[in-house]
Legacy VTK file of the C-alpha trace (Angstrom):
# vtk DataFile Version 3.0
C-alpha trace
ASCII
DATASET POLYDATA
POINTS 426 float
-0.007 0.002 0.002
2.802 2.412 0.898
4.581 1.703 -2.392
1.378 2.289 -4.408
0.731 5.525 -2.469
4.227 6.824 -3.274
3.834 5.910 -6.979
0.448 7.640 -7.093
1.881 10.755 -5.419
4.782 10.883 -7.885
2.396 10.599 -10.821
0.257 13.379 -9.380
3.246 15.673 -8.955
4.431 14.857 -12.465
1.026 15.692 -13.970
0.849 18.902 -11.922
4.262 19.991 -13.152
3.237 19.388 -16.741
0.283 21.797 -16.438
2.451 24.728 -15.408
4.421 27.132 -17.562
7.813 26.724 -19.126
7.329 23.330 -20.758
9.835 21.699 -23.104
8.808 19.440 -25.995
10.609 16.230 -26.862
12.491 18.004 -29.678
13.866 20.571 -27.233
11.468 23.356 -28.129
10.693 25.564 -25.154
7.066 26.609 -24.745
6.340 29.767 -22.689
2.906 30.835 -21.590
2.239 34.579 -21.797
-0.826 35.740 -19.939
-2.001 39.065 -21.321
-4.642 41.336 -19.809
-5.210 43.270 -23.011
-8.933 43.706 -23.506
-9.522 46.418 -26.095
-9.790 45.017 -29.618
-6.807 47.035 -30.902
-4.703 46.030 -27.906
-5.530 42.323 -28.137
-4.715 42.377 -31.836
-1.365 44.118 -31.228
-0.363 41.580 -28.552
-1.431 38.554 -30.615
0.371 39.870 -33.682
3.603 40.392 -31.727
3.398 36.860 -30.329
2.920 35.585 -33.905
5.986 37.582 -35.100
8.084 36.211 -32.223
7.098 32.634 -32.950
7.916 33.031 -36.648
11.418 34.253 -35.816
12.101 31.889 -32.839
11.121 28.307 -33.748
12.958 26.977 -30.687
11.054 29.130 -28.184
7.319 29.038 -28.722
5.069 31.517 -26.898
1.455 30.678 -26.189
-0.942 33.602 -25.768
-3.236 33.205 -22.743
-6.079 35.703 -22.245
-6.514 36.967 -18.668
-8.824 39.542 -17.113
-8.171 42.673 -15.067
-11.298 41.924 -13.019
-9.908 38.751 -11.438
-6.153 38.828 -12.042
-4.968 39.073 -8.413
-6.930 36.101 -7.118
-6.314 34.121 -10.281
-2.555 34.640 -10.060
-2.445 33.826 -6.355
-4.256 30.542 -7.044
-1.967 29.700 -9.967
1.181 30.527 -7.970
0.160 28.330 -5.057
-0.894 25.546 -7.425
2.342 25.614 -9.406
0.521 26.564 -12.608
1.521 30.180 -13.056
2.197 31.466 -16.609
5.834 32.180 -17.399
5.256 35.806 -18.480
2.736 37.746 -16.452
0.964 40.943 -17.449
-0.235 42.946 -14.422
-0.075 46.405 -12.876
2.744 47.560 -10.623
0.480 48.228 -7.619
-0.502 44.549 -7.620
3.080 43.224 -7.469
4.256 43.967 -3.921
2.745 40.957 -2.127
3.703 38.639 -4.993
7.264 39.955 -5.015
7.760 39.745 -1.235
6.016 36.365 -1.282
8.651 34.868 -3.568
6.314 34.242 -6.503
8.025 36.592 -8.993
11.581 36.347 -10.329
14.060 39.085 -9.525
14.930 40.463 -12.969
17.891 42.583 -11.882
20.549 40.414 -13.531
18.365 39.166 -16.374
17.333 42.442 -18.002
19.303 43.525 -21.095
21.164 46.839 -20.911
19.050 48.321 -23.697
15.829 47.850 -21.805
17.353 49.060 -18.521
18.556 52.293 -20.046
15.501 52.993 -22.210
13.034 53.059 -19.300
13.660 55.880 -16.783
14.510 55.126 -13.174
11.286 56.771 -11.981
9.411 54.017 -13.835
11.681 51.253 -12.555
10.920 52.510 -9.041
7.336 51.286 -9.511
8.504 47.666 -9.812
11.400 47.713 -7.337
10.712 46.023 -4.008
13.537 45.799 -1.537
16.705 45.115 -3.537
15.001 43.444 -6.469
13.202 44.379 -9.686
10.115 42.221 -10.186
8.516 43.603 -13.346
9.141 45.694 -16.424
6.892 48.777 -16.489
5.857 49.418 -20.085
2.537 51.325 -20.321
1.317 54.189 -18.169
-1.418 56.814 -18.221
-1.811 60.127 -16.451
-5.178 61.205 -15.105
-6.357 64.142 -17.188
-9.398 66.371 -17.535
-11.590 65.526 -20.517
-13.460 68.731 -21.282
-16.415 69.867 -23.379
-14.365 72.204 -25.586
-17.400 74.173 -26.822
-18.610 74.807 -23.274
-15.226 75.980 -22.035
-14.579 78.247 -24.991
-18.020 79.784 -24.695
-17.544 80.486 -20.971
-14.409 82.524 -21.489
-12.374 80.700 -18.839
-8.656 80.385 -19.235
-7.760 77.112 -20.981
-4.883 75.385 -19.183
-1.906 73.789 -20.907
0.869 71.509 -19.596
3.105 74.620 -19.580
0.530 76.715 -17.693
-1.948 74.460 -15.853
-4.676 75.441 -13.422
-3.879 75.375 -9.732
-6.208 73.341 -7.521
-7.704 76.569 -6.194
-8.235 77.918 -9.722
-9.777 74.638 -10.772
-12.309 74.902 -7.954
-13.155 78.485 -8.914
-13.608 77.572 -12.579
-15.876 74.592 -11.881
-17.966 76.855 -9.708
-18.181 79.416 -12.512
-19.284 76.727 -15.001
-22.066 75.352 -12.800
-25.723 76.256 -12.476
-29.194 75.417 -13.736
-28.770 71.686 -13.263
-25.317 71.622 -14.854
-21.988 70.972 -13.189
-18.449 72.105 -13.821
-17.075 68.647 -13.071
-18.196 65.050 -12.577
-15.822 63.047 -10.366
-16.204 59.284 -11.022
-14.974 57.992 -7.684
-16.331 54.472 -7.353
-12.660 53.603 -6.712
-11.547 56.793 -4.904
-8.233 55.757 -3.367
-5.781 55.553 -6.260
-7.219 58.672 -7.929
-6.941 60.674 -4.717
-3.462 59.493 -3.743
-1.976 59.800 -7.227
-3.317 63.319 -7.831
-2.181 64.347 -4.338
1.469 64.062 -5.370
0.981 67.364 -7.211
0.258 69.064 -3.879
3.131 67.368 -2.050
0.969 64.626 -0.550
2.688 61.343 0.205
0.549 59.707 2.955
2.862 56.663 3.318
6.116 57.415 5.090
8.979 54.895 5.321
11.279 55.098 8.358
14.995 54.350 8.291
14.258 50.766 9.382
11.927 50.319 6.408
8.689 50.441 8.410
5.813 52.308 6.744
3.359 54.490 8.650
0.452 56.585 7.437
0.405 60.324 8.141
-2.310 62.462 6.572
-0.559 65.806 6.365
-1.158 69.223 4.816
-0.212 68.157 1.282
-2.525 65.148 1.502
-5.525 67.373 2.279
-5.504 69.523 -0.856
-7.073 67.157 -3.410
-9.700 65.508 -1.170
-10.682 68.867 0.326
-11.112 70.320 -3.196
-13.352 67.444 -4.252
-15.343 67.592 -1.003
-15.973 71.323 -1.320
-16.923 71.054 -5.000
-19.495 68.387 -4.141
-20.832 69.682 -0.842
-20.187 73.429 -0.616
-20.030 74.838 -4.159
-22.315 72.224 -5.665
-20.075 72.389 -8.725
-19.431 68.629 -8.790
-22.268 66.221 -9.522
-23.127 64.251 -6.347
-24.572 61.376 -8.331
-21.279 60.433 -10.054
-19.226 60.098 -6.840
-20.073 56.408 -6.730
-19.754 55.859 -10.462
-17.083 54.428 -12.695
-15.502 56.486 -15.452
-17.621 55.084 -18.268
-20.801 55.808 -16.308
-20.141 59.546 -16.611
-19.866 59.619 -20.401
-23.634 59.827 -21.279
-24.026 62.872 -19.006
-20.836 64.377 -20.416
-22.017 63.915 -23.989
-25.447 65.259 -23.002
-24.037 68.556 -21.744
-24.570 67.934 -18.041
-20.900 68.130 -17.043
-18.228 70.459 -18.398
-15.319 68.179 -17.423
-14.618 64.685 -16.234
-11.253 63.603 -14.667
-10.371 60.310 -16.352
-7.424 58.167 -17.265
-5.757 59.103 -20.565
-6.920 55.867 -22.224
-10.591 56.880 -21.920
-10.031 58.930 -25.071
-10.713 55.794 -27.071
-14.224 55.393 -25.670
-14.905 59.086 -26.132
-13.631 59.106 -29.716
-15.809 56.088 -30.511
-18.938 57.085 -28.588
-19.160 60.868 -28.760
-22.112 62.206 -30.776
-21.317 63.640 -34.161
-20.088 67.200 -33.820
-19.248 66.889 -30.119
-16.036 68.842 -29.546
-13.844 67.555 -26.705
-10.297 68.159 -25.579
-7.736 66.868 -23.090
-6.501 69.213 -20.376
-3.780 68.540 -17.781
-4.897 67.807 -14.230
-4.461 70.773 -11.855
-1.025 71.508 -10.410
-0.002 72.089 -6.815
3.176 72.791 -4.855
4.956 70.020 -6.774
3.656 71.094 -10.166
2.082 68.455 -12.372
3.649 65.503 -10.513
1.273 62.585 -10.537
1.435 59.019 -9.274
0.961 56.152 -11.685
0.904 52.375 -11.466
2.170 51.271 -14.890
1.223 48.067 -16.596
4.020 45.542 -16.118
5.481 42.312 -17.437
6.925 39.926 -14.864
8.378 36.413 -14.908
7.241 33.691 -12.558
9.846 32.502 -10.067
8.909 28.902 -10.839
9.474 29.278 -14.571
12.379 26.995 -15.627
13.057 29.233 -18.626
13.524 32.707 -17.142
16.215 33.689 -19.651
13.975 32.951 -22.650
11.038 34.654 -20.954
13.051 37.859 -20.513
14.195 37.645 -24.131
10.529 37.612 -25.198
9.770 40.608 -22.930
12.718 42.438 -24.496
11.293 41.723 -27.955
7.840 42.797 -26.965
9.192 46.100 -25.645
11.454 47.138 -28.444
10.670 50.830 -29.164
8.581 50.205 -32.292
6.720 47.363 -30.578
6.151 49.444 -27.460
4.560 52.130 -29.640
2.241 49.520 -31.149
1.166 48.407 -27.667
0.679 52.009 -26.545
-1.440 52.884 -29.569
-3.503 49.744 -29.063
-4.260 50.705 -25.451
-4.380 54.473 -26.034
-1.765 54.846 -23.288
1.773 56.203 -23.018
4.868 53.984 -23.244
7.486 54.233 -20.515
10.371 53.897 -22.953
12.097 57.154 -23.895
12.678 56.072 -27.498
9.050 55.047 -27.950
7.860 58.379 -26.549
9.697 60.163 -29.369
7.554 58.445 -32.012
5.569 61.005 -34.091
2.428 58.863 -33.764
2.377 59.707 -30.035
2.935 63.431 -30.548
0.089 64.296 -32.850
-2.673 66.780 -32.030
-5.250 64.229 -33.178
-7.077 62.912 -30.094
-4.699 65.077 -28.036
-1.867 62.533 -27.929
0.577 65.445 -27.625
-1.008 66.665 -24.371
-0.523 63.297 -22.725
3.008 62.898 -24.012
3.884 66.337 -22.556
2.920 64.967 -19.116
5.031 61.805 -19.301
8.029 63.369 -17.542
5.906 64.299 -14.518
4.690 60.754 -13.803
6.033 59.192 -10.609
5.650 55.988 -8.680
2.253 55.856 -6.951
2.558 56.541 -3.207
1.396 53.075 -2.143
3.491 51.225 -4.704
5.705 49.155 -2.388
3.482 49.115 0.698
2.683 45.645 1.945
-0.934 45.373 2.995
-2.045 48.177 0.716
-4.855 46.130 -0.938
-6.409 45.367 2.445
-5.965 48.942 3.656
-7.536 50.239 0.465
-10.529 47.937 0.573
-11.299 47.909 4.294
-10.227 51.362 5.448
-9.502 53.932 2.737
-12.278 53.259 0.239
-15.199 53.585 2.686
-13.517 56.517 4.456
-13.028 58.512 1.268
-16.480 57.663 -0.020
-18.079 58.908 3.198
-15.969 62.059 3.187
-16.787 62.888 -0.405
-20.485 62.354 0.181
-20.384 64.717 3.170
-21.158 62.042 5.756
-17.911 62.683 7.702
-15.515 65.599 8.023
-11.801 65.973 7.369
-10.810 65.216 10.967
-12.617 61.903 10.981
-11.171 61.054 7.563
-7.708 61.671 8.936
-8.313 59.582 12.050
-9.636 56.637 10.107
-6.878 56.673 7.506
-4.166 56.941 10.133
-5.458 54.985 13.161
-7.269 52.170 11.392
-4.817 52.172 8.516
-1.706 51.776 10.652
-3.290 48.868 12.475
-3.706 47.103 9.127
-0.174 47.883 7.962
1.310 46.763 11.287
0.166 43.204 10.689
2.203 43.065 7.488
5.352 44.517 9.052
5.863 42.265 12.076
LINES 1 427
426 0 1 2 3 4 5 6 7 8 9 10 11 12 13 14 15 16 17 18 19 20 21 22 23 24 25 26 27 28 29 30 31 32 33 34 35 36 37 38 39 40 41 42 43 44 45 46 47 48 49 50 51 52 53 54 55 56 57 58 59 60 61 62 63 64 65 66 67 68 69 70 71 72 73 74 75 76 77 78 79 80 81 82 83 84 85 86 87 88 89 90 91 92 93 94 95 96 97 98 99 100 101 102 103 104 105 106 107 108 109 110 111 112 113 114 115 116 117 118 119 120 121 122 123 124 125 126 127 128 129 130 131 132 133 134 135 136 137 138 139 140 141 142 143 144 145 146 147 148 149 150 151 152 153 154 155 156 157 158 159 160 161 162 163 164 165 166 167 168 169 170 171 172 173 174 175 176 177 178 179 180 181 182 183 184 185 186 187 188 189 190 191 192 193 194 195 196 197 198 199 200 201 202 203 204 205 206 207 208 209 210 211 212 213 214 215 216 217 218 219 220 221 222 223 224 225 226 227 228 229 230 231 232 233 234 235 236 237 238 239 240 241 242 243 244 245 246 247 248 249 250 251 252 253 254 255 256 257 258 259 260 261 262 263 264 265 266 267 268 269 270 271 272 273 274 275 276 277 278 279 280 281 282 283 284 285 286 287 288 289 290 291 292 293 294 295 296 297 298 299 300 301 302 303 304 305 306 307 308 309 310 311 312 313 314 315 316 317 318 319 320 321 322 323 324 325 326 327 328 329 330 331 332 333 334 335 336 337 338 339 340 341 342 343 344 345 346 347 348 349 350 351 352 353 354 355 356 357 358 359 360 361 362 363 364 365 366 367 368 369 370 371 372 373 374 375 376 377 378 379 380 381 382 383 384 385 386 387 388 389 390 391 392 393 394 395 396 397 398 399 400 401 402 403 404 405 406 407 408 409 410 411 412 413 414 415 416 417 418 419 420 421 422 423 424 425
């Protein structure tokens, strides 16, 4: 019985190992599984075409395209890591990597990355995927949060139109949205169903940091003067000035578009990639434009969590996996991926491409902001997902709705938040 049990166990382990990534065929061909989260038609096509081009040029290293989903990627990856079935090359976002990196699920790419790729992507972008002493992903696509405006409405109002060289301040932004409001119309519609990342990333412009790392590496939350500027502006627009629509505070970005097209809101703060939906869905003759987000004490600085490509620690073919990533992110290929997702590439060579600097669909406005993008404040904070879901999201939602004041917001973010983070830093 014991012998049969051991044989059965060995067969089970063998079968399990065969279902994971990094397989090798009998003829020596390496097969890598690439899980992509591309979802827009243009983006999926760009990714699939690049995989096809790789396979045509590399008969000994075959890449299989696996379609994943942003909606379930964290739990799906966790399950696949623990089950030994993770894909070799993993598409994700940098703010989802910390726990996987510290948990030993992702390969440290420090000594595997080619010099070309290291030098092409700025250090401020590499900071988003650096945890401790290791690099656990390659940041390749990013998007600033911008103001999508009804150009006809703004021009008719006579307000000053901001540019990346001369943006609105947060105070000026509040004054202008107040001026644009009235008679059932609003100067701005904030889609804050997921309020945390938007608030924290925009707060960098005002000097907000929220998460503070001590010399021993321990992170604590302090809600200071710079952290107050953006949430206070939104709160006062919604509850004092009545210049922000109260009904969109619990909405997603796409939910605001019908009201925007219908002339109910003058502006909507959205990610840069939303331009695709607007270009496709806007009524004929609707004139829209992209404006930079307001600036604060630190100018147009803004936090981002780039899309990333990582390699599973369990992959037996890390070298080949990184070679595929390097191919995928050659400048011309990075431009193709950026155009497919309507986002900005991180690579400096790709950013120079004329296709990303055209006035059509305001690509040039976004490209002008690329140098101001920084690592999101919570990027390397262990326990951030739990803090965001259990503490920060309900606290910000209640503050923006007017249910609680700034002092209670501060107490909940700090007191309750530090209790959560403490469990991850023992």
